N, C-alpha and C positions, 0 to 999 in steps of 0.2 A: 399289511396283508400281502402285498405283491411279493415282497422278499421272502415271506414265509411260504407262499404258494410255490415260488420258483425253487426254493430249497427242498420242499417236499417232493416236487416233480423229479428233481435230480436224484433224490434219495430213493424214490420208488424204482427208478431205472437202474441205478448202480447197485441197489440191494438185490434185484431180481434178475438182472441180465449179465451174463459173463462178459468180461472185458473182451471186446471183439469189434469188428467193423459194424456189426449190427448195433451194438450199444452206441458206438460213435454216431451212426446215422440217426438213431433215435434222439440222442442228445442234441444233435445239430438242429433238428426241426423244433424241438421243445424249447431250446435256449435261443432261438432266433429272434425272440421278442414277442410282441402281441399285447393285446389289451388285458388278457387274463379275465375276460368278462364273465365267463360261466363260473369259474371257481370263486370269483369275488362276489357275484350275485349270491351264491350259496352261503358264503361266510357272513356277508352283511345281513342277510335275512335270518340265518340261524342265530347270529348274535342278538339281533333285535327281538327274536322270539324267545331267547333264553340266554345261554352261554355257549362258549366254544371249548372244544376238547381237542386232543391230538387226533382223534378219529375224524373230526370235522376237517382238519387241515389235510389229512390224507385222502378223504373223500373228495375234497375240492381239487387236489392234485390229480386224482383219477379222472375227474371231469375234464381237466385240461389235457390229459393224455388222450382221451377219446376225441376231443375236438381236434387236436393236432394230427392224429391218425387220419381224420376225415379230410384235412387240408392236404396232406401228402397224396392221398388217393385222388382227391379232386383235381390236383395239378397235373396228374399223369397225362401223357399223350392221348390215351384212349378216352379221357374225360375232357377237361378244359384245356389241356396242353399249354400250361403256363410255365414261363421261365423264371418268374420272380415271385417271391412270397416274403412278406415282412422285410422287404428291402434287400433280400439276399437271394442267390440262385436257389431254385426249388430243389427238393431232395433228389429227384431223378436226374437233374442236371449235374449234381455233385457226385452221386453214388451209383448212378445207373438205374434203369427201371426196375430190375429184379430186386436189388437191395432196398430201393425205396418202397416197393410193395411189401416186402418182408418187414421193414421198419414200421410201416403203418399197421400191419397185422400184429406186430409185437407190442406196439403201444396200446392197441385195443385190448389185447389179451392180458397185458400187464395191469391195465386199469381194472379189468374184470376180476383178475386174481386178487387185487387189493380190495375191491368191493366185497368179495367173498370173505376175505380175512377180517375185514371190519365187521361184517354181519356175524361171523362166527364168534367174535369176541364181544360184540355188542348187539344182541338180538333186536333191540329197538330200532336198528338201522336197516332191517330186512326190507321194509316197504320202500325206503329210500333207494336201496340197491336195485329193487325191482323197477322203480320209476326210471332210474337212469339207464338201466339195461334195455328197457323197452323203448325209451326215447332214441337210443342209438341204433335200434334194430330195424327190422323189415317193415314195421308199421310206423316208424318214426323218420329219423334222419335219412336212412338209406332209401326209403320209399320216396321221400321228397327229392332226392337226387335223381331217381329214376324218372319222376314226373318232369324234372327240369331238363334232363337230356332228351326226353321225348317231346319237349316243347308243348306240353298239354294245355298251357294257359292261353285262353283267347278272350278272357274277360277278367274283371276284378276278383270274382269268386274263385276262378281257377288260379289266379296269381296268389291269392291268399292261401289256397290249399297247398301250393308248393312251399310258400314261406312258412306256413304253420309246421310243416314237416322238416324241410331241409334246414332252415335257420332256427325256427322257433322251438323245435322239439327239445333240443339240448338246453336252450335258454330256459324254457319252461320247466324242464326237469330239475335244473339247479334250484329254482324257487320252490317247486313242489316238493322236492326232497327235503329241503330245509323245514317246510311245514310238516312233513310226515314224521320227522323225528322230534317235533316240538309239541307242546301241549296247547295246540291252537284250536279254537272253536271251529266247528264245521262251516259256519257261515263265512268266517274269515278265510278258511282254506279255499272255499269256492271263489271268493273275491280274488285271492292271489292267483288262482288258476287262470281266471280271465285276464288279470293284469299281466301274467307271464305270456299269455297268447298275444296280447296287444303289443307288449314290449318286443317280442320276437318279430312281429310284422313291422314295427317302427324301425328296427335294426335293418331289416331287409330293404325297406323303402329308402332309408338313408344310404345304404350301399348302392342302390340303383341310381340315386341322385349323384353320388360321388363318382360313379363310373362315367358320368357325363361331364361333371363340372371340375373334377380334381385332376391331379397329375400323378404319374408313377412315383415321382420323387416324394410326394407327400404321403401317398397311400402305401408305398412299399410293395406294390404289386401292379401288374399290367392293368391299364384302363382301356375302355372301348371294346373289351372282349365280347361283351354282351351284344353290342351292335354288330360286330364282325361275324358273330355266330348266329345272328338273327334271333336271339332269345327275346321273349316277351318279358319286359320288366315294367315296373311302375312308371318309369320315365317314358318308355316307348309306347305303353298302352294309353297313358293318360296325358302325356306331355309333361314337360319339366315343372311348369308352374302348378298344375293340378296334382302332380306327385307331391310337391311341397305342401299343398293344402291337405292332402291325405295324411301326410306325416303329422301336421299340426292337429288334425282331427283325432288321430290315434293318441297323441300325447294328452289331449284334453280328456279322452276317455279314461286313460290310465289315471290321471289326476282325480277325476271324478270317482273312480273306484277306490282310490287310496283314501279319499275323504270318508268313505263308508266303513273303513276298518275301525273297529270299536275296542278291541282288546290288546292291541299291539302298539308299541311306540314306533312310529314309522319315520321319525326324523332322519335317521341315518339312511334308511331306504330311499326316502324322497330325495335327499341330497345326492345320492349316487345316481339315481335316475336322471336328475337334472344335469349331471355332468356328462351324460350320454347323449342328450338331445342336441341336435345340430352339430354333432362331431365332424371334424375335418379329415379324419382318417379311420 
């Protein structure tokens, strides 16, 4: 799946963006590496719910382009001011702030253009397109980023609100979009919606733990930035050991929800979730 996702990402950019410094900057960030978490979540769930088509791979690639755009903008001096992403210099360090901003804008709009094309040719994907667009927008990922830079969290509920939007929105959209284009019972769709929310929070809590315990060489990005910027994280709010207990509790909640799924073969889904727990980067 990873190689197919990466090929689809390159194709979306080279098909839709003229050869230029802009295309080069877009490809630089997309091809810098990464876990391809969001597109893989979409494909694994969609495959478990039914079967995969070319439209699914292109939708998965659109998800990755949206995620990469958010990373480029997140790294800018006006935001987190990071010099390192996925083990390489950040986009604005290589191409300058102006082109980095435009590369992020172009990745988002290329993804949306592709989603519209998929929905035009496959009307059954319209709800999925809506779910992804909303998750990327002002009530989803962008809202979470605003809460984060305003340091709104002062308790676990506030921390979860930020995580549900900033990190969890697009993770959740990947799973919910797969359910939306599949013949899934309403009860199971609701269960996967909750699973997606918990998985997004697990991912953020693990990021907070790694920001304390890991190194730049392993993570491929700067560490200790949250403490330097006095951001409230699971580790700073709860302490490292209790943050790990929270992570364990959330994983148990996900596993409990998965056991309630009645109409879907969840073997591949469970195996992929298991590979994410306790990750080192």
